N, C-alpha and C positions, 0 to 999 in steps of 0.2 A: 726402586731405581736409584742409582748412584747420583750424587750431585757434585757440583763444581768444587765445593768445600772439601769433599772427600778426596778429590784429585789433588788439590793443593796440599792437604794434610800429608798424604803419603809421599809426595815428591819433596816436601820440605825436610823429610827425615834423611834425605840423601845429600844434603849440603856437604861440601868438602871432598866428595868422591871424585875420582879421576875422569877426565875427558879424553876421548880418542876419536878423531875424525874417522867416520866410516865404521865405527865399532858396530857389530851386529849383536843386538841384545835379545835374549830369549824372553819374549813378552809374558810367558807363562811361569817365569821363575820369580816368585815373590821375594826370595832372599837375595836376589841379584844386587851387587854393590859396586858395579862399574867394571871396566870403563864405559862411559856413555858418549853417544853422539847426540846432538841436539834433537833431531827428529825422533830418534830411537827413544830418547828419554820421555818425550811427550806421548808417543805411541805405547810405550811400556806402561806409563801411568794410566792411560785410558783402559788398557786391557786389565790392569790390576783392579780397577774399581768397577768395571762393567763386564769383564769376561769376553769382550769383543775387540777385534782389530779395527784400527782406523789409521789412515795415513800411510798404509803399507802397499807394497807392490801388488799383493794379493790379499785382500782383507778376508777372504774365505780360506786362506792357506793355513799352514802349520804355524802356530804362534811361536814355536821354538826357533824358526828360521825366517819368519816374515821380515822383509827388508823395508824399513821406514825411510822416508826422504821428504824434504820440503816440497818437492814437485808432486808427490803423492798426496800430501796434505792439501795442496792447491786443487788438485783434481777432485778430491773428496769434498772440499768446501763448495765446489761448483755444482756437485750433483748429489751429495749425500750429507745432509746437515744444513747448517745455515751460516752464510758468510755475513759478518757484521763489520762495522767500522772499528778502527783502532780505538776511537774515543769510547765506544760501547764496551769494547773488550777491556779497556783500562779499569772500568768500574765493576767488572764481572769476574768474581773468583772462579778460576778453572777454565776461563776462555783461553783459547790458543791464539797466539799472534804470530804471523808469518811474514818474513821478508823474502821475497822471491829474487831470483837473479836470472841472468841470461840462461837460455836453454842448456841443460846439462852442466851448469855451473852451480856453485854452492850458494844456498840460501841460509836462513836461520829460523828456528822455531823455538818459541818460549811460551811459558804458561803465566797468565796474569794472576796476581794475588788479589786483585780487586781494589787496590789502593794506590795504583800507579807503579807498583813494584812487580818484579817477575821472579820466578824460579826457573833456572835454565842451566843446561849443560853448556857452559860458556866457551872455554878455551883450554888448551893444553896446560897452560901455566896456572890457571885459576880453578879449573875443574867445575863442579856444580856450585853455583852461587845464587844468592839473591841479588838482583840488579834492578834496573828500572827501564821504563819505556821512553822516557823523555829524551829528546835530542838524538834519537836514533831513527834510521829509515825503516818504516814498516809499510806493508801493502794492505793487509786486512786481518780481521779477527775471525775465528771459527768457533761455532758451537757444535759439539758432537751430538747427534740426534738422540742417543740413548742415555744422555746425562742431563739432569735438570740444573738450571742455573737461576741464581737470584742476584740481580745487580745491586750494588751498594746504593744506599739512599743519599749519603752525603755527597755534595758536589766535589769534583776533582778539577785541578787545573787543566786547561786545554792542552792537548798534546802539541808540543812545538816540534815541528819537523825541521831537520837541518836544511840548510840551503843547498848549495851545489854538492852533489855526490859524484865522484869520479869512479867509474867502474867499467868492466869489460862488457860491451854491448855490441849489437849488430844493428846498424853499422858502428864501427869503432869510434869512440870519442877521440878528439884531437885538439891540441892547443898548447900554449906556452905554460899554463899551470901544470899540465901533465909532464912537460919537460922538467919543470921544477921538482915535481914529485919523483921523477926518474933520477934526477941528480941526487936528491936526498937519499935515494935507495942505493946509490953507488954506480948508476949508469954513467957512461963516459960522454962528456959534452961533445956534440958534433958527430957522434958515432951511434952508440946504442940509445942515447937520449934523443929519440926522434919525435916525441910529442904524441905518439899514438898509444892509446890505452889498449894494447893487445894482449895476447896470452903470456908473453914474457913479463910484461909489467904486472899483470894479474898475479902470476906466480911469485914475483918478487915481493909484492905487497903482502901476499899470504904468508910468506916466510917471515917477513918483518913482523907481522901481526902476531904470529905464533911466539916469537921471541919476546915481544913486548907485552904478552898477556892479554891481547885483544881477541875479539871474535875473528877468526881467520877466514873471512869471507871474500877477501880480495878487493874490497871497496874502500875508497878513501873518502871518509866523512870527517867531521870535526875531531873525533877522538884519535883516529889514525893520523890525520894531518898534524895535530898537536904533538904527537910522539915523534913525527918526522921533522918537526920544526918548520912546517909549511903553513902559511896563512891562506885560508880559502876565501 
């Protein structure tokens, strides 16, 4: 049976390759070199070490065309495998860490290196990189049932979650800080800068993030706010 270190090892060899949102990756192609989507990257790695699909629309489907998505990772975590805390995932090589978003909207999927760092298909500007879990919003970790895991023994710093995160939700978020974000994005005071974090603000944030080399998830946390010049 494959283990989490096997997953980490194979994914680390793809650092520097291109990212493309929504790219469909043939999970059965061992020589594939991008472009990658974040969920596709994780599901490709799982298939490469185990020969089985996970986090895909149809895990019994054709690995050539199986579509991976953060929502499918969440579905499988709830019914197939084991959902763990982000703190547990932080110290577990090969554990998957997921950030969910509003229904039908973009999340993010990364792979823990077991030392607080991640390997992930990050963004259009940066591609596949080693990053970290600290200071970013996460929802849960996932252990794939047919992969074995061994958590690190050494203690790691507690995961510090960011404070207020502004994002597209139902019901929509509203407030003066969102107006400030909108103005920083180029919305017009008193007109398009209306204080509602709706689809137009979400789209504008995503576009800004793509240009700035950030994860284009449409959420404004500390990293995006700093690039915008906004204090949260």
